[in-house]
C-alpha positions as CSV (number, residue, x, y, z in Angstrom):
1,X,39.4,-46.3,245.1
2,X,39.5,-43.6,242.5
3,X,41.2,-40.4,243.4
4,X,39.3,-37.4,242.2
5,X,40.7,-33.9,242.7
6,X,38.7,-30.8,243.4
7,X,38.2,-28.3,240.6
8,X,41.3,-26.1,240.1
9,X,40.7,-22.4,240.9
10,X,39.6,-20.4,238.0
11,X,41.9,-17.4,237.5
12,X,40.6,-14.0,236.3
13,X,40.4,-14.0,232.5
14,X,40.8,-17.8,232.3
15,X,37.3,-18.3,230.9
16,X,34.8,-16.2,229.0
17,X,32.4,-19.1,228.7
18,X,28.8,-18.1,229.3
19,X,27.2,-20.3,232.0
20,X,23.8,-20.2,230.5
21,X,20.9,-21.2,232.8
22,X,19.0,-23.0,230.0
23,X,21.6,-24.4,227.6
24,X,24.1,-25.5,230.2
25,X,21.8,-27.9,232.0
26,X,20.1,-29.0,228.8
27,X,23.4,-30.0,227.2
28,X,24.7,-31.8,230.3
29,X,21.4,-33.8,230.4
30,X,21.3,-34.3,226.6
31,X,24.8,-35.7,226.3
32,X,24.4,-37.9,229.3
33,X,21.2,-39.4,227.9
34,X,22.6,-39.7,224.3
35,X,26.0,-41.0,225.3
36,X,25.3,-44.7,224.5
37,X,23.9,-43.8,221.1
38,X,26.7,-41.4,220.2
39,X,29.3,-43.9,221.4
40,X,27.8,-46.6,219.3
41,X,28.0,-44.5,216.2
42,X,31.5,-43.2,216.8
43,X,33.1,-46.2,218.6
44,X,35.2,-47.6,215.7
45,X,36.6,-44.1,214.9
46,X,37.3,-43.3,218.5
47,X,39.0,-46.7,219.0
48,X,41.4,-46.0,216.2
49,X,42.1,-42.3,217.2
50,X,42.4,-43.1,220.9
51,X,44.3,-46.4,220.7
52,X,47.0,-46.8,223.3
53,X,46.3,-43.7,225.3
54,X,49.0,-43.2,228.0
55,X,48.5,-42.9,231.8
56,X,48.0,-39.1,231.7
57,X,45.9,-37.4,229.1
58,X,44.6,-33.8,228.6
59,X,41.1,-33.6,227.2
60,X,39.6,-30.5,225.8
61,X,35.9,-30.2,226.6
62,X,35.3,-33.7,228.1
63,X,31.7,-32.8,228.9
64,X,30.0,-35.5,230.9
65,X,32.9,-38.0,230.3
66,X,32.1,-39.7,227.1
67,X,35.7,-40.6,226.4
68,X,36.6,-41.9,229.9
69,X,35.9,-45.4,228.6
70,X,38.9,-45.1,226.2
71,X,41.4,-44.3,229.0
72,X,43.2,-47.0,230.9
73,X,41.9,-47.6,234.4
74,X,43.9,-45.7,236.9
75,X,44.9,-43.0,234.4
76,X,44.8,-39.3,235.1
77,X,42.6,-37.0,233.0
78,X,43.4,-33.3,233.0
79,X,40.0,-32.1,232.0
80,X,39.7,-28.6,230.5
81,X,36.0,-28.0,230.8
82,X,34.6,-24.5,231.1
83,X,30.9,-25.5,231.4
84,X,30.2,-25.9,235.1
85,X,26.9,-27.7,234.3
86,X,29.0,-30.7,233.1
87,X,31.2,-31.0,236.2
88,X,29.1,-33.1,238.5
89,X,28.4,-35.7,235.9
90,X,32.0,-35.7,234.8
91,X,33.2,-36.3,238.3
92,X,30.7,-39.2,238.8
93,X,31.7,-40.7,235.5
94,X,35.4,-40.5,236.3
95,X,34.8,-42.2,239.6
96,X,32.9,-45.0,237.9
97,X,35.7,-45.4,235.3
98,X,38.5,-45.5,237.9
99,X,40.1,-42.4,236.4
100,X,41.8,-39.7,238.5
101,X,40.3,-36.3,237.5
102,X,42.1,-33.0,237.5
103,X,39.3,-30.7,236.5
104,X,40.1,-27.2,235.2
105,X,37.4,-24.6,234.5
106,X,39.1,-22.9,231.6
107,X,38.8,-22.3,227.9
108,X,40.6,-24.6,225.4
109,X,42.3,-21.5,224.0
110,X,43.9,-20.9,227.5
111,X,44.5,-24.2,229.3
112,X,47.0,-22.7,231.8
113,X,49.3,-25.7,231.2
114,X,53.1,-25.2,230.8
115,X,54.8,-25.2,227.5
116,X,55.7,-28.7,226.2
117,X,54.4,-30.4,229.4
118,X,52.1,-33.2,228.1
119,X,52.4,-36.1,225.7
120,X,48.7,-36.5,224.6
121,X,45.7,-34.2,224.1
122,X,42.4,-35.5,222.9
123,X,39.0,-34.0,221.9
124,X,35.8,-35.2,220.4
125,X,33.0,-32.9,219.1
126,X,34.8,-29.9,220.6
127,X,36.5,-27.9,217.9
128,X,33.1,-27.2,216.5
129,X,32.1,-25.3,219.6
130,X,35.2,-23.2,220.5
131,X,35.4,-19.6,219.7
132,X,38.7,-19.8,217.8
133,X,39.7,-23.2,216.5
134,X,43.1,-21.9,215.2
135,X,43.9,-20.5,218.7
136,X,43.0,-23.9,220.2
137,X,45.2,-25.8,217.9
138,X,48.1,-23.3,218.6
139,X,47.5,-24.0,222.3
140,X,47.6,-27.7,221.7
141,X,50.9,-27.4,219.9
142,X,52.2,-25.2,222.7
143,X,51.5,-27.7,225.5
144,X,52.5,-30.8,223.6
145,X,56.1,-32.1,223.9
146,X,58.0,-32.8,220.7
147,X,56.6,-36.0,219.2
148,X,53.4,-35.6,221.2
149,X,50.0,-36.4,219.7
150,X,46.7,-34.7,219.4
151,X,43.9,-37.2,218.9
152,X,40.6,-35.9,217.6
153,X,37.1,-36.9,216.5
154,X,35.1,-34.0,215.1
155,X,32.1,-33.2,212.9
156,X,32.8,-30.9,209.9
157,X,31.1,-29.1,207.1
158,X,29.8,-31.3,204.3
159,X,31.0,-30.7,200.7
160,X,29.5,-27.7,199.0
161,X,26.4,-28.5,196.9
162,X,25.4,-31.5,198.9
163,X,22.0,-31.9,200.6
164,X,23.8,-32.2,204.0
165,X,25.6,-28.9,203.4
166,X,22.3,-27.2,202.6
167,X,20.8,-28.5,205.9
168,X,23.8,-27.3,207.8
169,X,23.3,-23.8,206.4
170,X,19.6,-23.9,207.1
171,X,20.0,-25.0,210.7
172,X,23.2,-23.1,211.7
173,X,21.6,-20.5,213.9
174,X,19.3,-22.7,216.0
175,X,22.0,-25.5,216.1
176,X,24.6,-23.0,217.4
177,X,22.2,-21.6,220.0
178,X,21.1,-25.0,221.3
179,X,24.6,-26.6,221.4
180,X,26.7,-23.8,223.1
181,X,27.9,-22.1,219.9
182,X,28.5,-25.3,217.9
183,X,29.2,-24.6,214.2
184,X,28.4,-27.3,211.7
185,X,30.1,-25.4,208.9
186,X,33.8,-25.5,209.8
187,X,36.6,-26.9,207.7
188,X,38.4,-28.4,210.6
189,X,40.6,-30.7,208.5
190,X,41.9,-27.5,206.7
191,X,42.6,-25.9,210.1
192,X,44.4,-29.0,211.4
193,X,46.6,-29.1,208.3
194,X,47.4,-25.4,208.5
195,X,48.2,-25.5,212.3
196,X,51.9,-26.4,211.9
197,X,51.9,-30.0,213.1
198,X,54.7,-32.2,211.8
199,X,52.2,-34.8,210.5
200,X,48.4,-34.9,210.4
201,X,46.6,-38.2,209.6
202,X,42.9,-37.8,208.9
203,X,40.1,-40.3,208.3
204,X,37.0,-38.8,206.6
205,X,33.7,-40.6,207.2
206,X,29.9,-40.2,207.5
207,X,27.7,-41.4,210.3
208,X,24.0,-42.0,209.8
209,X,21.8,-40.2,212.4
210,X,18.7,-38.1,212.4
211,X,21.0,-35.2,213.4
212,X,22.0,-34.4,209.8
213,X,24.4,-31.4,210.5
214,X,26.4,-33.8,212.6
215,X,26.8,-36.6,210.1
216,X,30.0,-35.6,208.2
217,X,33.0,-36.2,210.4
218,X,36.8,-36.6,210.6
219,X,39.0,-38.5,213.1
220,X,42.7,-38.8,213.3
221,X,46.0,-38.0,214.9
222,X,48.2,-34.9,214.6
223,X,51.9,-35.2,215.7
224,X,54.1,-32.3,216.8
């Protein structure tokens, strides 16, 4: 039987995330319904980035549990997820996947984990939503042990002058409001390469979906 922990207490100042009465439930439902479609589009890239995950993994922004299928059965997921509207679905998904869940209602910038305490951190479609990507990457480096890995799958700004870039600019305000602050205009590859990792391997690719701002993406591994 899967062991699922209760949510860790939230300390004062641990999260400034707005628990929005409309966006929160909408996003939880949207990503649950869209999970098979998004997984089908991203599966080859996730399989490469998340290959050989260990028995304990930290995930930033696991949402409703899209990446649980990439963890070995019986693994422990330390889930840093500030959006309470995701929690019930995440717990249920962890139970179905046979993954022990250590759920922490905190921001990715302040995980509360000890220095150099974990071997692997993962995220997908999260650095686009955080308030400060550079602070999140600094936090990832802080908690990873030497030689640890950060595995990522993220959507990024399209090249300047392209039709996709123009659509990203046009839709940036409604997109950000709908998807909890998500920016479709971030140079996350540049941020990763500037974050001080010993090595950063990046795959650039494009997916084909009706959600044009989402279609230019990167995946890869950063090593401390």
